[in-house]
C-alpha positions as a Markdown table, in Angstrom:
| # | Residue | x | y | z |
|---|---|---|---|---|
| 1 | Arg | 15.4 | -15.5 | -10.7 |
| 2 | Glu | 18.4 | -16.7 | -13.2 |
| 3 | Leu | 16.9 | -14.1 | -15.8 |
| 4 | Ala | 17.2 | -11.1 | -13.1 |
| 5 | Ala | 20.8 | -12.6 | -11.9 |
| 6 | Ala | 21.9 | -12.4 | -15.9 |
| 7 | Leu | 20.4 | -8.9 | -16.1 |
| 8 | Leu | 22.2 | -7.6 | -13.0 |
| 9 | Arg | 25.4 | -9.1 | -14.6 |
| 10 | Gln | 24.7 | -7.1 | -17.5 |
| 11 | Gly | 23.9 | -4.2 | -15.5 |
| 12 | Arg | 20.2 | -3.9 | -16.5 |
| 13 | Gly | 18.6 | -3.0 | -13.0 |
| 14 | Arg | 15.2 | -2.1 | -14.3 |
| 15 | Glu | 14.7 | -5.2 | -16.5 |
| 16 | Ala | 16.1 | -7.2 | -13.4 |
| 17 | Val | 13.5 | -5.5 | -11.1 |
| 18 | Ala | 10.9 | -6.3 | -13.8 |
| 19 | Ala | 12.1 | -10.4 | -14.2 |
| 20 | Cys | 11.8 | -10.2 | -10.0 |
| 21 | Asp | 8.6 | -9.0 | -10.1 |
| 22 | Gln | 7.1 | -12.1 | -12.3 |
| 23 | Ala | 9.1 | -14.4 | -9.6 |
| 24 | Leu | 7.2 | -12.5 | -6.8 |
| 25 | Ala | 3.8 | -12.9 | -8.5 |
| 26 | Leu | 4.1 | -16.3 | -8.0 |
| 27 | Asp | 5.4 | -16.3 | -4.6 |
| 28 | Arg | 5.6 | -13.1 | -2.8 |
| 29 | Phe | 7.9 | -14.4 | 0.1 |
| 30 | Asp | 10.4 | -15.7 | -2.2 |
| 31 | Gln | 13.4 | -14.4 | -0.6 |
| 32 | Glu | 16.1 | -14.6 | -3.4 |
| 33 | Ala | 13.8 | -13.0 | -6.0 |
| 34 | Leu | 13.2 | -10.0 | -3.4 |
| 35 | Ala | 17.4 | -10.1 | -2.9 |
| 36 | Tyr | 17.9 | -9.3 | -6.6 |
| 37 | Arg | 15.0 | -7.2 | -6.8 |
| 38 | Ala | 17.0 | -5.1 | -4.1 |
| 39 | Leu | 20.2 | -5.2 | -6.1 |
| 40 | Gly | 18.2 | -4.1 | -9.2 |
| 41 | Leu | 16.6 | -0.8 | -7.7 |
| 42 | Arg | 19.7 | 0.0 | -6.4 |
| 43 | Met | 21.3 | -0.3 | -9.5 |
| 44 | Ala | 18.6 | 1.8 | -11.3 |
| 45 | Gly | 18.9 | 4.6 | -8.7 |
| 46 | Leu | 15.7 | 3.9 | -7.0 |
| 47 | Ile | 17.3 | 3.8 | -3.6 |
| 48 | Ala | 13.9 | 4.2 | -1.4 |
| 49 | Glu | 12.5 | 1.1 | -3.2 |
| 50 | Ala | 15.6 | -0.7 | -2.9 |
| 51 | Trp | 15.8 | -0.3 | 1.0 |
| 52 | Asn | 12.2 | -1.0 | 1.3 |
| 53 | Thr | 12.4 | -4.2 | -0.5 |
| 54 | Leu | 15.7 | -5.2 | 1.5 |
| 55 | Gly | 13.6 | -4.6 | 4.7 |
| 56 | Thr | 11.4 | -7.1 | 3.5 |
| 57 | Val | 14.2 | -9.6 | 3.0 |
| 58 | Arg | 15.5 | -9.1 | 6.5 |
| 59 | Arg | 12.0 | -9.4 | 8.0 |
| 60 | Gly | 11.8 | -12.7 | 6.1 |
| 61 | Leu | 14.7 | -13.9 | 7.4 |
| 62 | Gly | 13.4 | -12.9 | 10.7 |
| 63 | Glu | 15.6 | -10.0 | 11.3 |
| 64 | Gly | 13.3 | -7.5 | 12.9 |
| 65 | Asp | 15.7 | -4.6 | 13.8 |
| 66 | Ala | 17.3 | -5.1 | 10.4 |
| 67 | Ala | 14.0 | -4.8 | 9.1 |
| 68 | Leu | 13.2 | -1.7 | 10.6 |
| 69 | Leu | 16.6 | -0.1 | 9.9 |
| 70 | Ala | 15.9 | -0.7 | 6.0 |
| 71 | Tyr | 12.2 | 0.7 | 6.0 |
| 72 | Arg | 13.5 | 3.9 | 8.2 |
| 73 | Thr | 16.3 | 4.4 | 5.6 |
| 74 | Ala | 13.7 | 4.1 | 2.6 |
| 75 | Leu | 11.7 | 6.8 | 4.6 |
| 76 | Arg | 14.7 | 9.0 | 5.0 |
| 77 | His | 15.0 | 9.1 | 1.3 |
| 78 | Arg | 11.2 | 9.4 | 0.5 |
| 79 | Pro | 9.0 | 10.2 | 3.7 |
| 80 | Leu | 5.8 | 9.7 | 1.8 |
| 81 | Phe | 6.6 | 6.2 | 0.7 |
| 82 | Ala | 3.4 | 4.6 | 1.7 |
| 83 | Ser | 4.5 | 1.3 | 0.9 |
| 84 | Ala | 7.8 | 1.6 | 3.4 |
| 85 | His | 5.3 | 3.0 | 6.0 |
| 86 | Asp | 2.8 | 0.0 | 5.9 |
| 87 | Asn | 5.9 | -2.2 | 5.8 |
| 88 | Leu | 7.1 | -0.5 | 8.8 |
| 89 | Ala | 4.0 | -0.5 | 10.8 |
| 90 | Glu | 3.6 | -4.6 | 10.2 |
| 91 | Cys | 7.2 | -5.3 | 11.4 |
| 92 | Leu | 6.6 | -2.6 | 14.6 |
| 93 | Arg | 3.6 | -4.7 | 15.2 |
| 94 | Asp | 5.5 | -8.2 | 14.8 |
| 95 | Leu | 8.1 | -6.9 | 17.4 |
| 96 | Gly | 5.1 | -5.7 | 19.7 |
| 97 | Arg | 6.0 | -2.0 | 19.0 |
| 98 | Gly | 2.4 | -1.1 | 17.4 |
| 99 | His | 2.4 | 2.3 | 18.8 |
| 100 | Glu | 5.3 | 3.6 | 17.4 |
| 101 | Ala | 3.8 | 3.3 | 14.1 |
| 102 | Leu | 1.0 | 5.6 | 15.2 |
| 103 | Glu | 3.3 | 8.0 | 16.4 |
| 104 | Ser | 5.2 | 7.8 | 12.9 |
| 105 | Ser | 1.6 | 8.5 | 11.0 |
| 106 | Arg | 1.1 | 11.4 | 13.4 |
| 107 | Ala | 4.4 | 13.1 | 12.6 |
| 108 | Val | 4.0 | 12.6 | 9.0 |
| 109 | Ala | 0.7 | 14.1 | 8.9 |
| 110 | Ala | 1.7 | 17.2 | 10.9 |
| 111 | Ala | 4.8 | 17.5 | 8.7 |
| 112 | Trp | 3.0 | 17.6 | 5.6 |
| 113 | Pro | -0.4 | 18.9 | 6.5 |
| 114 | Gly | -1.1 | 20.0 | 2.8 |
| 115 | Asp | -0.2 | 16.7 | 1.0 |
| 116 | Arg | -2.9 | 14.1 | 0.7 |
| 117 | Ser | -0.3 | 11.0 | 0.7 |
| 118 | Ala | 0.4 | 12.1 | 4.1 |
| 119 | Gln | -3.3 | 12.0 | 5.5 |
| 120 | Arg | -3.7 | 8.8 | 3.8 |
| 121 | Ile | -0.9 | 7.6 | 5.8 |
| 122 | Arg | -2.0 | 8.5 | 9.0 |
| 123 | Gly | -5.7 | 7.0 | 8.0 |
| 124 | Asp | -3.8 | 3.5 | 7.3 |
| 125 | Ala | -2.3 | 3.5 | 10.5 |
| 126 | Leu | -5.2 | 4.6 | 12.5 |
| 127 | Lys | -7.5 | 1.8 | 10.7 |
| 128 | Arg | -4.7 | -0.7 | 11.1 |
| 129 | Ala | -4.7 | 0.2 | 15.0 |
| 130 | Gly | -8.7 | -0.3 | 14.6 |
| 131 | Asp | -9.8 | 3.5 | 15.3 |
| 132 | Leu | -12.1 | 3.5 | 12.1 |
| 133 | Glu | -13.5 | 6.6 | 13.0 |
| 134 | Ala | -10.3 | 8.3 | 13.1 |
| 135 | Ala | -9.0 | 6.8 | 10.3 |
| 136 | Ala | -12.2 | 8.3 | 8.2 |
| 137 | Gln | -11.4 | 11.5 | 9.1 |
| 138 | Ala | -7.8 | 11.4 | 8.1 |
| 139 | Tyr | -9.3 | 10.2 | 4.7 |
| 140 | Arg | -11.7 | 13.1 | 4.7 |
| 141 | Ala | -8.8 | 15.0 | 5.2 |
| 142 | Ser | -7.5 | 13.6 | 2.3 |
| 143 | Leu | -10.2 | 14.4 | -0.1 |
| 144 | Val | -10.5 | 17.8 | 1.4 |
| 145 | Leu | -7.1 | 18.2 | -0.5 |
| 146 | Asp | -8.3 | 16.9 | -3.5 |
| 147 | Asp | -11.5 | 15.5 | -3.9 |
| 148 | Gln | -10.8 | 13.8 | -7.3 |
| 149 | Asp | -8.3 | 11.3 | -5.6 |
| 150 | Ala | -9.5 | 7.8 | -6.2 |
| 151 | Glu | -7.1 | 6.3 | -4.0 |
| 152 | Ser | -8.7 | 8.3 | -0.8 |
| 153 | His | -12.5 | 7.5 | -2.0 |
| 154 | Tyr | -11.4 | 4.0 | -2.0 |
| 155 | Arg | -9.8 | 4.0 | 1.4 |
| 156 | Leu | -12.6 | 5.9 | 3.0 |
| 157 | Gly | -15.4 | 3.9 | 1.5 |
| 158 | Ala | -13.6 | 0.5 | 2.7 |
| 159 | Thr | -13.2 | 1.9 | 6.0 |
| 160 | Leu | -17.1 | 3.2 | 6.4 |
| 161 | Val | -18.4 | -0.1 | 4.9 |
| 162 | Leu | -16.3 | -1.8 | 7.6 |
| 163 | Ala | -17.1 | 0.8 | 10.3 |
| 164 | Gly | -21.1 | -0.1 | 9.1 |
| 165 | Ala | -21.9 | 2.9 | 7.1 |
| 166 | Val | -22.3 | 0.8 | 4.2 |
| 167 | Asn | -24.4 | 3.4 | 2.1 |
| 168 | Glu | -22.2 | 6.1 | 2.6 |
| 169 | Gly | -18.9 | 3.7 | 1.9 |
| 170 | Ile | -20.8 | 2.7 | -1.2 |
| 171 | Gly | -20.8 | 6.1 | -2.5 |
| 172 | His | -16.9 | 6.8 | -2.0 |
| 173 | Leu | -16.2 | 3.1 | -3.8 |
| 174 | Asp | -18.4 | 3.9 | -6.4 |
| 175 | Arg | -16.8 | 7.2 | -6.8 |
| 176 | Ala | -13.3 | 5.5 | -6.5 |
| 177 | Ala | -14.3 | 3.2 | -9.3 |
| 178 | Ala | -15.8 | 6.1 | -11.6 |
| 179 | Leu | -12.3 | 8.2 | -11.5 |
| 180 | Ser | -10.3 | 4.9 | -12.4 |
| 181 | Pro | -12.7 | 2.8 | -14.1 |
| 182 | Arg | -9.7 | -0.1 | -14.8 |
| 183 | Gln | -9.0 | -0.4 | -11.3 |
| 184 | Ala | -10.1 | -4.1 | -10.5 |
| 185 | Leu | -9.6 | -3.5 | -6.5 |
| 186 | Tyr | -12.0 | -0.7 | -6.4 |
| 187 | Leu | -14.4 | -2.5 | -8.5 |
| 188 | Arg | -14.0 | -5.7 | -6.2 |
| 189 | Glu | -14.5 | -3.9 | -3.1 |
| 190 | Leu | -17.7 | -1.9 | -4.3 |
| 191 | Ala | -19.0 | -5.2 | -5.5 |
| 192 | Ala | -18.6 | -6.8 | -1.9 |
| 193 | Ala | -20.5 | -3.6 | -0.4 |
| 194 | Leu | -23.0 | -4.0 | -2.8 |
| 195 | Leu | -23.6 | -7.9 | -2.2 |
| 196 | Arg | -24.3 | -6.7 | 1.4 |
| 197 | Gln | -27.3 | -5.1 | -0.2 |
| 198 | Gly | -28.5 | -7.7 | -2.5 |
| 199 | Arg | -27.3 | -5.8 | -5.1 |
| 200 | Cys | -24.5 | -6.2 | -7.9 |
| 201 | Leu | -22.3 | -4.3 | -10.5 |
| 202 | Pro | -23.4 | -4.3 | -14.1 |
| 203 | Pro | -21.6 | -6.9 | -16.4 |
| 204 | Leu | -18.7 | -4.8 | -18.0 |
| 205 | Gly | -17.7 | -3.8 | -14.1 |
| 206 | Leu | -17.5 | -7.7 | -13.3 |
| 207 | Ala | -15.7 | -8.2 | -16.2 |
| 208 | Val | -13.2 | -5.7 | -15.0 |
| 209 | Ala | -13.3 | -6.9 | -11.5 |
| 210 | Gly | -12.6 | -10.4 | -12.5 |
| 211 | Ile | -15.9 | -11.8 | -10.8 |
| 212 | Ser | -17.9 | -14.2 | -13.1 |
């Protein structure tokens, strides 16, 4: 944090963000590091990211309405910003207004029907609401737009496994891992699904996933 503050004083916003990220890797709720990160992002011209981080600061301080305003401002600058959508949904849920997140995701998917990110945002909201079947449909819609999208394969696979369609889910998780073989998250999810069937990843996959 001290390094981040020094870098900000020198006008080195991106480097300050990197320093804050190191602190947040140790404590993702470090309010001072988050505040410095927001300043660094703004200095670097990353306005949506700065508002999104500021929202997390406000939420951590218990200022729900201020957090909502920050997340919505981030989305005005970048309407398909998945992290801001996720943060907005969690904040709305905290305030007992989870239905608004579903309405927001519906509007996004309707406004950008040809964008896979919009369909994933819709799927995430539906999954968060517990409607796994509808969430899977949204992720499938994303894959219709781009069947090489590893993230959509991953989210669809994880949702299908959660819904009990383990074999089909494994197929999509395996596809995600094949498209992005260095993505440890995909491999860990695939390993967990395979374990349910008494199977395991090959040694190289286990190493990438960080599983011993």
